[in-house]
LUMTOR-188922 format. One line per 8 residues: their letters; for each residue z, x, y of N, C-alpha, C, O, CB. Coordinates in steps of 0.001 Angstrom, whole numbers. Each point is the difference from the previous one (the first is absolute). Glycine has a CB too. Example, Ala and Ser with C-alpha at 12.3 -4.5 7.8 and 13.67 -1.06 7.14 Angstrom:
AS	7800:13190:-5690:0:-890:1190:0:900:1200:665:1036:-19:581:-2928:-1154 | -1966:1542:2223:60:820:1190:730:-770:1090:169:509:1108:-2314:675:-1736 $
***
This chain:
XXXXXXXX	138028:145806:52432:-465:-1653:-250:-1515:653:-325:-221:1121:458:1882:-3199:1536 | -2584:1485:-2681:-1442:221:-195:-490:-392:1499:513:-840:740:-725:254:-3552 | -1039:1504:3096:-552:-370:1327:-1051:-1089:-6:-409:-710:919:871:2993:-281 | -808:-2221:-1996:-1214:-983:125:35:-1495:-347:1111:-522:96:-2163:2511:-568 | 126:-2698:121:-1185:529:-685:-1251:462:392:-235:-289:1173:1185:-891:-2232 | -1835:1792:500:-1059:626:967:-1243:-880:-466:-502:-134:-1116:1489:2834:1386 | -1348:-3317:1100:-760:-844:-286:-1763:738:-59:-1028:-618:-275:3161:-1266:1398 | -2028:3067:-838:-1196:836:290:435:1532:-504:947:746:250:-1792:-2354:1970 $
XXXXXXXX	-516:1696:-3181:504:1528:-307:-1309:771:89:-896:-544:-646:2982:16:-1057 | -2493:1811:2417:-1353:372:130:345:1298:-798:1082:580:91:-2111:-1767:2311 | 34:1560:-3157:-518:1186:-610:-1389:918:836:-577:-88:1083:1519:-1399:-3400 | -1005:2088:1480:-1426:1008:502:-1307:-1047:95:-763:70:963:1605:2419:-2460 | -1013:-3327:574:-1269:-722:-357:709:-1526:-111:-776:-878:-379:-767:3048:-1079 | 2631:-2500:1684:33:-1452:-202:1186:-428:688:942:741:282:-2119:-754:-2452 | 1080:-1405:2468:841:-1053:389:531:-498:-1111:-644:-163:-1035:-492:-332:2884 | 2436:200:-1696:759:-958:-920:869:-1078:644:1212:215:-39:-1181:1654:-1484 $
XXXXXXXX	-365:-2772:1994:949:-1086:820:47:-1360:-701:-899:-417:-729:272:1484:2996 | 1507:-1573:-2044:485:-1639:-298:-1067:-831:-185:-582:-102:1080:2469:214:289 | -2459:-801:-2280:-862:-967:-147:115:-996:1316:1045:-465:454:-885:798:-3130 | -1280:-505:3090:-143:-1292:886:-1059:-1304:-873:-941:252:-752:1160:1644:3289 | 128:-2833:-2274:-860:-701:-419:-1656:108:210:-780:-209:-928:2901:-864:1097 | -2520:1407:1107:-1483:188:512:-247:876:-951:-1061:-207:-589:964:-141:3075 | 838:1447:-2913:-858:825:-962:-533:-1050:-1677:-964:161:-748:2692:2463:2004 | -1240:-3060:-1270:-577:-748:-1441:-1448:88:-396:-270:266:-1171:1926:-1911:1623 $
XXXXXXXX	-2823:1399:629:-1102:548:-426:-362:1058:-676:-821:64:-916:707:-1038:2279 | 741:1801:-895:-24:1822:-345:488:297:-1256:-566:811:-734:1075:-118:2994 | 601:-1346:-2599:1024:127:-788:-973:-883:-1410:-43:389:-1167:2632:-245:3347 | -3188:-1219:-1682:-353:-445:-1161:-1364:753:-640:-280:26:-1199:1504:-2230:2034 | -2036:2835:302:-1157:936:-326:137:1127:-623:-822:464:-790:80:-1223:2400 | 1931:1330:-1244:372:1228:-884:670:-420:-1208:-9:964:-766:269:465:2696 | 308:-2402:-2447:254:-614:-1224:-839:-146:-907:145:480:-1124:1072:-1337:2148 | -2519:-40:-538:-944:-607:-781:-1033:1012:-234:-779:-290:-908:1290:-1956:1747 $
XXXXXXXX	-740:3535:-153:-696:1043:-388:672:933:-650:-387:1141:254:-860:-1569:1314 | 2104:340:-2306:1149:785:-478:334:-397:-1301:572:838:-697:272:-558:2850 | -1121:-1565:-2704:477:-652:-1180:305:517:-1070:1002:-128:-703:-1962:-1127:1421 | -265:2065:-863:-218:538:-1655:1243:1319:232:838:170:-886:-4222:-727:145 | 3386:1164:1617:1064:1006:237:1207:-527:-194:672:421:-942:-1886:675:2410 | 1639:-1955:-750:1243:-715:62:527:-794:-998:1210:-223:-15:-1760:298:1945 | -4:-418:-2556:467:-1048:-1185:369:705:-1203:625:-831:-658:-2150:-925:1421 | 1481:2778:-1371:574:599:-1011:1686:408:485:898:74:-839:-3579:794:-31 $
XXXXXXXX	2884:-652:2216:1449:327:390:758:-883:723:1228:83:24:-1910:1900:-27 | -189:-3161:835:906:-841:859:-457:-1439:-588:-1158:-400:116:1367:2058:2262 | 755:-2354:-2984:248:-1318:-282:-615:-1192:862:-642:-1006:-303:2588:2117:-542 | -1482:-581:2040:-561:-1442:811:-1434:352:459:-566:-759:787:3009:-75:288 | -3090:2007:-1553:-1820:-239:247:-571:-325:-796:-1188:322:14:875:969:1088 | 875:-2180:-2344:-449:-970:-752:-348:-1233:524:-950:-648:-440:2067:1706:-922 | -315:-1473:2395:36:-1224:843:-1220:299:913:-447:-976:601:3145:439:-666 | -3251:1627:245:-1012:-261:1048:-1426:226:-860:-129:350:-1173:1759:532:3443 $
XXXXXXXX	-2690:-1217:-1236:98:-40:1365:433:-1883:503:-279:-1009:-647:-1819:3571:744 | 2816:-2472:1203:623:-957:1:-764:-540:1610:-679:749:703:3109:125:-2560 | -2104:-2361:2187:-483:-109:1324:710:641:941:1002:678:-226:-1816:-2538:-337 | 248:1636:1782:584:1048:1096:1498:-778:451:1061:529:331:-3807:462:775 | 2396:-2417:-1229:1371:-426:336:1107:608:-529:930:353:724:-1870:-2171:-480 | 940:1991:-1535:1103:369:-992:449:1585:606:1055:551:314:-2167:-2134:-2735 | 16:1857:2391:432:1744:1024:760:-382:922:1158:415:44:-3248:943:-15 | 1515:-2377:1060:1041:130:1162:1285:-394:-297:931:565:574:-2565:-935:880 $
XXXXXXXX	1889:-700:-2431:1265:-273:-454:622:1428:-346:861:330:815:-1534:-2775:-1690 | 493:3159:87:594:866:-638:575:1232:1016:1048:629:-152:-2568:-1469:-1913 | 545:991:3120:144:913:1022:954:-762:994:739:755:631:-3109:455:-1010 | 2502:-2536:643:1305:-393:818:1262:11:-998:1052:197:607:-2479:-1798:1097 | 1547:1458:-2903:1134:285:-690:189:1582:23:1197:231:167:-1483:-2416:-1607 | -356:3204:1348:-24:1059:262:735:477:1212:1026:676:-80:-2848:-939:-1178 | 1273:-104:2376:599:-62:1064:1025:-574:429:451:340:1094:-2031:24:-987 | 2136:-1273:-788:1141:-778:199:1074:713:-473:1008:137:694:-2146:-2115:-814 $
XXXXXXXX	996:2671:-1503:817:701:-659:420:1329:1057:1147:273:356:-2272:-1258:-2822 | 14:1633:2807:286:1160:1024:1032:-313:975:1019:668:176:-3293:19:-346 | 1933:-1784:813:816:-143:1462:1273:-212:-288:789:574:750:-2491:-1549:519 | 2370:21:-2528:1300:-61:-620:381:575:-888:612:-470:-959:-699:-987:1525 | -380:3160:-288:512:936:-1101:-136:-266:-1632:380:851:-804:1181:-486:2699 | -1958:-1232:-2177:-259:-230:-1465:-613:936:-816:506:392:-1051:-618:-2365:1699 | -1240:2450:-100:-1188:829:-646:-532:387:879:87:-593:1075:-513:-341:-2785 | -433:2248:1542:-411:601:893:-1544:382:-489:-260:1016:-645:2776:-342:1457 $
XXXXXXXX	-3405:-1575:-432:-1309:24:-532:-1364:813:1063:-500:-701:880:1592:-1770:-2219 | -1372:3287:1237:-1173:593:1077:-1336:-202:-457:-339:-19:-1184:1762:1817:1899 | -2280:-1972:423:-1172:-110:-389:-699:1702:435:219:585:1061:-166:-3725:-746 | -808:3592:-1325:-493:1382:102:-1128:-108:733:-792:-823:-459:1653:1631:-1551 | -1325:-54:3352:-1350:-153:646:-52:1571:309:902:830:108:-969:-3559:1024 | -1761:2857:-1001:-44:1082:641:322:654:1432:296:-844:845:-1475:294:-2469 | 1180:1512:1944:332:244:1308:-475:-948:1116:776:-258:920:-737:2435:-1780 | -986:-2585:833:-220:-716:1206:79:-1350:-336:-732:-646:750:-603:2306:246 $
XXXXXXXX	2001:-2461:-1927:427:-1237:-591:-1262:-788:-95:68:-1182:338:2321:1236:580 | -3595:451:-1352:-973:-984:-239:-653:-422:-1187:-1024:-659:-179:856:1331:2009 | 1411:129:-3007:-239:-358:-1604:1184:45:-452:755:890:392:-2851:6:-847 | 2528:-1883:-503:967:-69:-841:-208:1226:-1105:-1121:28:-508:1346:-2681:1050 | 683:3632:-960:-364:527:-1104:512:51:-1123:-329:673:-977:-354:114:2248 | 1993:-1941:-1052:923:-159:-821:1457:-759:392:151:-570:1080:-1473:2557:-1878 | 2268:-1918:-134:1528:-510:468:879:965:-526:-261:696:-982:-118:-3181:938 | 1448:2529:715:942:413:-271:1422:-667:348:125:-1027:668:-1759:2704:-649 $
XXXXXXXX	2574:-1010:-520:1377:-588:286:1195:929:-325:-95:1064:-612:-921:-3289:121 | 2111:1700:966:1533:251:39:620:-1221:-619:95:-1020:682:-117:2479:1474 | 433:-1432:-3345:361:-1121:-948:1260:151:-129:409:1127:-282:-2312:-1327:-912 | 2942:-1003:1382:1358:-2:159:200:-625:-1549:1032:-643:-188:-628:361:3159 | -1142:409:-3846:289:-525:-1044:1201:1307:-1236:567:-246:-1065:-3426:-1544:1789 | 2810:2775:-96:678:1139:-795:1387:318:424:592:972:-469:-2772:-6:160 | 2698:-1743:1161:1356:-73:597:4:269:1062:-984:465:576:1887:-84:-2086 | 431:-647:2156:520:77:1593:-314:1272:716:-414:-15:1159:2341:-1393:-1757 $
XXXXXXXX	-1721:2591:-128:-144:1414:537:-1304:641:-586:-61:1211:-208:2670:-938:395 | -3535:-1031:-417:-1294:671:-509:-1363:-1213:149:-75:-1229:-18:1741:2962:-1949 | -2380:-882:2079:-1693:-770:-4:-458:309:-780:438:1020:-532:-1045:-1166:2242 | -790:-651:-2397:-970:428:-1094:-1178:253:980:-73:-753:971:932:-699:-3253 | -1539:2166:2175:-1409:446:890:-1267:-905:-894:-370:744:-909:1284:2296:1720 | -1514:-4072:-848:-1143:-174:-383:-1138:297:578:169:-4:1219:928:-1193:-2014 | -2211:1462:495:-1182:-106:611:-1124:-190:-855:201:204:-1197:739:1018:2800 | -2420:-1673:-1134:-1432:85:-622:-1214:428:1259:19:-167:1219:821:-1934:-3217 $
XXXXXXXX	-1483:2488:1419:-914:636:1005:-1434:-567:-688:-129:80:-1221:1743:2361:2017 | -2666:-3006:21:-1148:-622:-70:-811:841:-1028:245:1198:139:-54:-2192:2261 | -907:780:-3194:-747:593:-602:-1195:855:495:-616:730:-777:1561:-2345:-368 | -1159:1539:2051:-1157:514:753:511:1294:550:-715:996:100:-328:-3293:505 | 2551:2246:-180:683:1007:461:985:1050:-1174:856:821:329:-1016:-2599:1901 | -215:1489:-3409:863:872:-873:-412:1488:-176:-1059:485:401:1515:-2580:-1585 | 500:2722:551:147:1279:-240:16:1165:1643:-281:1192:-128:-1049:-2118:-2627 | 1625:439:3906:68:717:1127:1586:391:310:258:813:886:-2536:-2037:-75 $
XXXXXXXX	3073:743:-1410:1158:359:177:891:-1370:909:1223:22:137:-2269:2814:-328 | 432:-3613:571:622:-1088:569:1672:-437:-351:1023:-50:684:-3612:-577:-722 | 2307:386:-1199:1464:-589:-652:994:1022:375:935:-184:780:-1895:-1028:-2941 | 697:2233:1582:719:1230:247:613:132:1837:1163:-145:379:-2996:1321:-2685 | 832:-920:3006:222:-7:1397:954:-1290:332:1139:275:378:-3533:975:67 | 2103:-2364:-532:847:-1408:296:1319:88:-705:977:-378:646:-3092:-1132:-518 | 2303:1950:-1360:1482:33:-1000:459:1034:861:930:-291:752:-1415:-274:-3530 | 82:1555:2810:953:1123:1044:444:-118:1255:979:620:415:-2014:627:-1399 $
XXXXXXXX	164:-2264:1860:521:-367:1336:1131:-1331:-560:1114:-98:513:-3716:890:1270 | 2290:-1431:-2511:1138:-989:-232:1486:713:-311:1075:-184:571:-2995:-1483:-1552 | 1591:2515:-95:1051:881:-257:873:779:1043:1164:341:-210:-2566:-272:-1572 | 641:191:3025:804:442:927:885:-1621:846:1156:-194:375:-3156:2861:-164 | 1160:-3249:-211:618:-1013:198:1255:-751:-467:801:-531:769:-2745:800:-408 | 2038:-258:-1768:875:-226:-708:1743:814:400:1125:-466:178:-3596:7:-1841 | 1803:2053:1663:1109:918:300:108:63:1441:1187:-53:319:-1482:1389:-2353 | -257:-1269:2744:-80:478:1597:408:-961:931:699:247:984:-2527:1082:-1441 $
XXXXXXXX	1223:-2840:24:98:-888:878:1219:-936:-598:1007:-275:651:-3616:555:192 | 2351:-724:-2191:818:-1066:-447:1474:518:-857:939:-697:-385:-3413:-732:288 | 2246:3014:-31:1346:601:-38:44:-512:-1388:1188:-84:-310:6:126:2844 | -1736:-313:-3228:664:-368:-1722:-147:1139:-744:-632:1032:227:-67:-3432:-468 | 1619:1936:-1010:421:1098:-1054:-964:491:-932:161:1077:-573:1859:-2030:673 | -3461:-111:-363:-817:170:-1153:-1313:-647:530:-189:-929:785:2130:888:-2693 | -2645:719:1323:-1996:-637:267:-203:23:-1477:300:997:-656:-1667:355:3185 | 779:-2615:-3159:-577:-38:-1327:-1235:-412:211:-264:-878:822:2162:466:-2012 $
XXXXXXXX	-2996:1164:279:-1555:-560:-545:38:-447:-1170:487:663:-916:-1669:782:1991 | 658:-2691:-1251:-55:-297:-1443:-1219:-173:-864:-559:-829:717:2402:-71:1 | -2624:1058:-1672:-1584:177:-174:178:-275:-1717:1004:117:-702:-1972:2010:3013 | -87:-2436:-2578:-413:-282:-1500:-678:1649:-95:-678:635:808:31:-3904:-1004 | 1294:3692:-1496:-468:1137:-136:-1162:533:-84:-308:1181:163:1846:-1425:-736 | -2412:-952:226:-1383:90:-229:-888:173:1307:-1184:329:-68:1674:-1716:-1983 | 261:1107:3401:-808:188:1210:671:1766:486:1019:379:580:-1321:-3695:263 | -625:3858:-1309:-197:1436:524:189:467:1510:694:861:540:-2218:-996:-2358 $
XXXXXXXX	530:-884:2300:-144:251:1699:1513:-275:458:675:918:466:-3426:-1889:-8 | 3245:-292:-604:1293:-211:392:1243:1050:61:792:325:884:-1726:-2300:-1699 | 704:2402:-729:1192:450:-371:-92:1536:693:1019:512:463:-714:-2161:-2832 | -1455:2266:2401:-222:1263:1311:757:386:980:546:1056:322:-2266:-1638:-479 | 1616:-1037:791:542:264:1300:1465:300:191:386:849:803:-2137:-2211:-228 | 2473:721:-1253:1684:281:-234:284:1734:-434:942:738:291:-589:-3637:-1409 | -1344:3099:474:90:1281:-606:-136:1342:1179:618:1065:6:-1711:-2391:-2339 | 177:878:3173:-632:843:960:1317:-47:1214:209:872:843:-3219:-1504:-1539 $
XXXXXXXX	3748:-566:513:680:188:1358:1324:192:-354:903:-179:816:-2366:-1198:570 | 1707:1801:-2781:1582:1334:-335:975:-1597:-517:1231:-7:6:-1119:2939:2831 | -976:-4200:-3258:956:-986:-837:378:764:-1463:-544:932:-594:-709:-3299:1729 | 2167:1728:-1369:209:439:-1728:99:-1436:-789:661:-990:314:952:3455:120 | -2312:-2301:-1340:8:-919:-924:1089:-133:-803:406:866:-774:-2437:-601:904 | 2590:-1525:76:1268:-56:-766:-6:-442:-1393:647:536:-900:234:-919:2937 | -1697:-687:-2165:-491:-777:-1112:-1063:-811:-57:-596:-269:1043:2454:406:-1338 | -2264:-654:-912:-1208:-738:-117:412:-1164:-1232:-212:26:-1213:-1559:2243:2048 $
XXXXXXXX	2518:-3389:126:139:-813:-1072:-986:-766:-400:-1017:-263:641:2905:334:-105 | -1529:-527:-1859:-667:-521:-824:-267:-1339:33:1035:-558:-365:-348:2183:-593 | -1883:-2776:1304:97:-1243:-154:780:-411:954:474:-1093:-311:-892:1144:-1788 | 831:371:3278:690:-585:1016:-797:-945:779:451:-1109:286:876:3018:-259 | -2459:-1533:320:-953:-990:1015:-1255:-743:-960:-99:199:-1211:497:1660:3578 | -1142:-2575:-1730:-929:-876:-531:-1329:303:553:-189:484:1116:1898:-2159:-1428 | -2644:1350:-567:-1675:526:373:-30:-1492:510:855:-876:-131:-2241:2983:-1909 | -2:-2149:2738:-531:-1120:360:-31:-1197:-1112:193:-1151:391:-1423:2710:1177 $
XXXXXXXX	1035:-1350:-2679:-202:-974:-1161:1520:-77:-906:100:-377:-1168:-3017:1077:1033 | 3962:-265:968:1256:-242:-731:355:756:-1143:829:-315:-854:-1146:-1674:1597 | -469:3151:-685:504:1252:-1469:1034:744:835:-85:424:1152:-2468:270:-2736 | 3668:-639:605:856:1437:719:-831:1420:296:-870:529:-691:2983:-1406:-759 | -1508:1326:2781:-811:1217:357:1448:675:584:1016:-496:489:-3981:-428:160 | 2439:2605:-1017:1047:961:193:-583:319:1756:-1009:-194:679:1555:1384:-3797 | 1075:-479:3284:-76:95:1497:554:1597:117:935:385:-702:-445:-3280:1473 | -1038:3598:2:636:1439:313:1032:65:1514:-606:-88:1067:-1881:1177:-2380 $
XXXXXXXX	3438:-994:1332:961:83:1165:304:1473:569:765:821:-506:287:-2931:-519 | -1714:2238:2026:46:1403:1080:1070:-44:1016:160:-1010:685:-2640:1230:-761 | 3124:694:189:1138:-219:1007:189:1357:1091:-182:1172:-331:1473:-2775:-1701 | -967:1228:3120:81:1159:608:1422:-386:951:221:-1060:587:-3144:1853:-729 | 3784:431:80:1398:-643:701:557:835:1204:-35:1228:86:763:-2125:-2432 | -211:28:3253:-213:838:1427:496:1431:-26:-340:747:918:658:-2885:352 | 641:2683:-2476:734:1376:-23:-1425:951:-139:-215:935:771:2927:-1697:-2120 | -3597:397:305:-1165:903:-365:-1393:-526:1150:-1114:517:-80:2104:-271:-2989 $
XXXXXXXX	-699:-1163:3924:-1394:-148:839:-79:894:991:-1150:180:401:1004:-2408:-718 | 1078:2918:906:-496:1075:1108:-706:1374:-672:-485:871:721:2599:-1727:899 | -2113:935:-2948:-693:895:-926:-1273:-202:-619:-539:864:-692:2539:-483:374 | -2708:-2004:658:-708:-458:-434:-1497:204:797:-51:120:1224:2116:-1402:-2214 | -3170:1302:193:-1347:-43:733:-87:-1314:1200:-500:199:1107:-662:896:-3568 | 1544:-2001:2181:220:-1087:675:737:13:1551:-405:-729:905:382:0:-3380 | 1201:1703:2631:451:54:933:-1080:785:1094:-53:-367:1174:2366:63:-2570 | -2985:1189:983:-1141:450:806:-965:-681:514:-628:530:917:1012:885:-1956 $
XXXXXXXX	-682:-2491:679:-1123:-1020:360:-87:-413:1449:956:-280:723:-686:-594:-2970 | -1510:875:2561:-319:-626:1449:250:-1266:-95:-526:-493:-998:-1143:1895:1641 | 2471:-2387:222:480:-960:264:500:-595:1253:1145:276:358:-1033:369:-2253 | -962:-1549:2703:1010:-727:1200:431:-1167:-714:-565:-486:-980:-644:1149:3267 | 2394:-1135:-1649:653:-1442:-251:411:-536:1217:517:774:805:321:-243:-2965 | -996:-1969:2516:249:-754:1000:669:-1166:-416:-287:-457:-1106:-1465:1375:2190 | 2931:-1697:-107:711:-1046:-658:-1209:-1269:803:-1167:111:376:4408:1120:-725 | -2368:-2255:349:-779:-1169:536:-457:-111:1237:-850:-808:375:1920:-103:-1715 $
XXXXXX	-378:1922:2159:-72:-231:1528:-1117:1165:272:-452:39:1144:3206:-981:-495 | -3178:1775:-1479:-953:1500:253:733:902:85:-448:1116:258:-1164:-1809:895 | 3020:470:-1353:825:1389:71:60:751:-641:409:-441:-1074:518:-239:1789 | -1176:2128:-767:-524:842:-1006:1967:87:-659:1066:46:614:-4122:1654:822 | 2693:-1713:-2979:874:441:-949:44:1513:-576:986:730:-104:-1248:-3080:-307 | -983:2594:93:-52:1113:-420:-1255:859:300:-75:1153:-424:1574:-2161:-1066 $
***
């Protein structure tokens, strides 16, 4: 049986943890200062900036889904947990035996390898904590920063699906599907990543 979920994941430079409603001001600041960067790739960013109360409700829903085992969205913080550096997730929308890893990094901290660091740690959680069969990363082919992450971690580009997603203005958008299977994971760069994971009680899982 799976040992997770992992409520907290630590890497060399980052803390990934379940969002709390009290994180709303810092999440809002991270999003609001990154809109030019986020809007080409994240349709939800076109609804921002939003009032603080909207962020509180968003994080309440994220926390509820996490506790119910429906979806797992993490805040990405610096090691001291004083700044929101982005958000990530282990999404259940790709099937019972798999997770889709999603991520975004605030504009002020791009090009520092943080997306690769967090995706490697969550890849370890998928296979070593949740003991699932498959991890996926999806991205727009034009988003070269995002596409570089699975490539570095040993994922395989299985397909580029034409017109299967939508842009913020509802135009068709292509999607790259990167996959790593459990059988290939031990030989992947992701398997060597520094990561520690803890459950809801703070017991170490990884």
